[in-house]
N, C-alpha and C positions, 0 to 999 in steps of 0.2 A: 503493500500500499504506500503511496504519498504520504507526505505527512498532513495535508489538511484531513484525508480520508482518516488515517491514525487517530491524530485528533477528535477528531467525531465519534470513533469506535468507542473510546474509551469510557467503562463506565464504575462510577464508586461501587466498592464491593457492599454485600446485604447485610448490613449492621443488625437486622434483626435476627440475626442466626449467632451471633453473642453471647445472649443470655442463655442459650442451649450448648453452644460451647465451653463457656464457663462453668458449666454444670457439668457436662461431661468430666471434665477436669480436677472438678471440686469432689467428685463421689471415687476418687481414683484413694487407695489404699497410704494414706499420708493426712497429715494437718494439714487443714486450710492453708493455701499459701506458701507453702513449706518449700515446694520447689521455684519461688522466687522467680526472675524474669522469664526461665523455662516457661512458666508458667503460661504470660503473656505471648511469646511465642508463638504456644501452640496453639492460642486462642487466633489469633491473624493469621495465620496458614489455613485455619479452619475458615476464616470468613474468607480469603485469597481465595481458598480452593473450593467454596461453596459447597462443603461437606464436613462433618465430624470426625473423619477418621483421614486428617490430610495426611499425605507421605510426599518424601521426597526420594525417586527414584533416579532420576535423572540430573546431575549438578554439571553446570557448564562455568568457565570463567573464559571473560574476554578481555585481553589488554587492548587497550585501544593508542596508538602511538603519532605522534606530531610531532613538528617542531615550530617553534615561537620566533618569529622577528623580533619580537621585545628583546631576547636574550644577547642581543648587540648590545643593551644597555647595561650589563654587568649586573645582571640581575640574580645570576645564581653565580655559584661555587664552581660550577662546572663547565666545560663547552658545550657547544650544540652536538659538536662530534661525536658527544658521549648518547647521542640518542640514536641511532642508527648501528653504534655498536650494542648496548644495549639491547635492539630489537635481534640483533642475530643472536647474542647472548640468550635470550629466552628460545629463539626456534634450534638451538643445541640445546637447551636444555637445563643451563646451568645455573638459573637465577633463582631466587628464594620463592618468587611465587612456582616455577617449575616444581621446587622442592614440596611446597606446600599441598601444591595439587596433588602431586603422586602421592603423597600421605593422606590424603583426605578423599581420594576417590573423583577428583574433580577433574573434566575434559576442558583442556586448555586451549585456547587459539589466540593470536596474535593479530591485530589488523593493522594495516599502514591507511591511516585516513589522511596521512601529509607530513610522513618524513622527506626529508631532503636528502636524499639518496633511493638511488636505482637497485629495487632488489630484485634479484632474478625471480621472472613469473612462473606460478608453480607450487609445490611445497608447502609446507603447512601453514605460512601467512595468508592470510586474505587481504587481497588489494581492493581496498576502495578509497584510494589518494584520490584528492579534491585539486589540490594545489600542494608545491612543495614548502610547506609550511605557511604561517600567517605574513602577513605584513607587522612591520614593526607599529604596535599603536600608539603607539608616542607619539609619533609622524604620520599615521594615516588611519585609517582603520583597518581591523584585524582583518576582516571579510567582507566581500559585497554579500548583500543579504540574499543573492542566488547563491554564491558558495555556502553562507552558512546553512541553507536549507538543504542543496547537496551534501554536505555532510551530515546533516541531522537524517533523510533519507538513508545515507550510508550505512547509518548505524541502524536505523530499521531495518534494511536487509541483512545487516549481521545475524540479528535476531531471530528473522522470520526465515532464513534460508536453513537455520542450523534448526529451527524448530520442525519444521518442514521436514528432515531428514529423520528427526526423531525428536519427540515432545522433552521439554525441558519444563523442570518441576521449579526450580532456581537457578536463577544466574548471576555470578559477581563482576562486578565491573571495575577493571584497574583502568593506569595509564602509564604513561611514558611519555616524558617530553621536557626537556630541558629548558627553564623557564616558566612553564606552567603554573606555579604557586605565585608568580606574577598576576597569570590570566584569571588564575579563579578567585585570588584576594579581590580584583578588580570586579569581576563578575558580583562577590559578595559586597562589596561596599556599596555598587550601583543600586541592587536590587534588596537592602537593609536599608541605606541613606545614612549607615555608620563611617565616623571617621576612619579612615585607612588606615592610621597608625596603629593602632590598637590592635587591630585585624591582623597584619603583616606580622609573618613568621618568616625564620630562616631559609626555609626550604632545603635546599642541598648542604646548607652549612655555613652561608656567608657570614663573614665577620661583622662588629659593628660598622663599621665604616659603608659593609657592602648592606647592612641593613637599612640604614639612613638613605643611601641611592634606590634603594628598591624601592621605599616609603615615597620617596621625591619622585620616582618616575611614574607609579601608579596614580599618587595625587591630581600632578602633571596631567598625565593619559587622563584621567577622569573629567577635567576640568575642559580640556580640548573636545574628547569624545564626546561629553556629554549626553551617555546613552538612558534611554528612558528606563527607568527604575520599576514600573510593573510591566514590559516589554521584553520576555527571552529573547525573544528574534533581535530585536534592534541591542541587547547588551550583548548579545554572543557575537554579532557582525561587528560590532566596536571593538569589546575589548578580550573575544572569547579566543577559544583555541578548537583546532578539526578536530584534536581526541575527543575535548570536552563535548563538544556537536556530537560528536559519533557513541559518546557515552549516552548523552541523555536520547537521541534517539533508539537506542536499544532499548532503555528503561521505559518507552513507551511504547515500543513496539510488546515486549514484554507483559506489560500493562494492560495493551488491548487484547492481548490472548489470554489474561488471568493468569498472568503467572508471579512471582515473586521475585523481587531485585532487590540483591543486596550490595549497597553502595558498598566504598572503602575507607579512606580518607578524606582531605581536603579536597582535591582535585575532582572526585566523582561524587563529592558533595555538592559541590556546585553546579556540577553537569544536573546532577538531580532538581537542582534550586530554579535550574533552567526548563528542565520540563515543567516542572511544578509552575511556573509562570505561564507556560504553553499551554498547561491542562492542569487545574489544582487537582482532578479526581487521580493522576497518577500517586500521589503520594500514599495511598491506601494501598498500594502494592511495594511498597519502600523499604529497605530495612537501611539502618546504619551501621556497617559492621565495625569500626573500633573509633574509639578518642583521638584523633588526631593532635599531636605535639602544635599543631599550626594553629594559632588563636582563629583565623576567622571561621573556623570549621563550627565552631559552636554559633554563631549569629546565624551562619544557613539554617542550622539544626532547630532556633528558636523558629524560624518562619516556617519549616515542613511541620512543627510540631511533632520532632522525632528526637528520641534519644539513641545515642550509641550503645552496642551491645557489650562490647571488653571495651577495658581501658588498659593496655599493655604500654604504653607510653611509644606505641612506632610511630616513624614518621617515613617511611621506606616508600609508600604507594605500589604499584604493581598490580592491587588487587589483593594483598598478603594479608591483610588485616578483616578483608572480606571473607578471604578462603577459611580463615580460624574461624570466622561467626557463622559461614554456613554450614558448618558442623554442629554447633550448637544449636541451630535450625533443625537441621535433620533429627539430632537425638531430641529435640521438646517434642517434634510431630510423633518418634516412634514412643514418649512416654505416652502421650494423646492415645497411640494404638494399642499398644502392647502392654501396659501396665494394669492388673487388676484393678476393679473396682472391688469396695467393700461387700457388696452382695456377691460377687461372683467369686471373691476368696472366702466368702466367709466370714469375714473380721468385721468382728464389732464396732460400729461408730463411735464416735465421741458422745458420752452420755448414755447411749445404747444399756 
């Protein structure tokens, strides 16, 4: 589907099922609420799947990669050449996300949305390149609106094509792109109206001088570009990234098909925020995998009304935090499905 059709087809989950799902969890052989956040994860999966026995049969992870023109302003501790180098590392199976996906039984693919490099055709890489990186958003809009739409539709196609091959129950969304924390922070600042300074983190590890420069670059870019805070496409066009657009599109496609989406850290959370601005109903299908040390993520979570599942002090990206949290969601579903009830186990309830 194209973007317009996808947005029109997304429906909120049926909240009428919540009471029955909670009741099913409450009758398990445990004190009420004793499994904490796992219980709400199971209930949310029941609402997403529209059934009281939610399950996760197939997990997939997509790492969207692209370069950023703003990297030339020195907003990252690493050179732009690291983006294609890391894509090749992903394809070789040597990155942290590869290890975690193997460990948790998650199928993983890498998507070239706009890396400034010519990868050979075929192989494990999904080729959805819109252009060779964004433009430097300090000097001009990062993307044209047509390019932003094309990138969103590339992300939509990634999920739809994988789903058509074999249905996916839970998808994790990660990123790779030197300079992309600057883009994500700009998106969040534009959408929330909050000052840039408190939202901006060190990304790949810039020093104090680098952090000050990064803040100035984002502040000046927002003053010059003036993205409309309630318009996801305008924000994406002016200060966004191609991989961020791809993640947003993939999330929208998953929601359209009634599937759960696990975002990662600040980059994919910013993409989730873009998706939400385009279609608010998408948030019913979103989970935030982990609390990023990047300060801007919290502001995006506030708008989405979602809280990160785990807090491990992670800031790698790639979808690593999402992979960890996906395992917890699967475990929550198994508890809902497999754990005995007081009645079935012949166990006396409290006060009986």
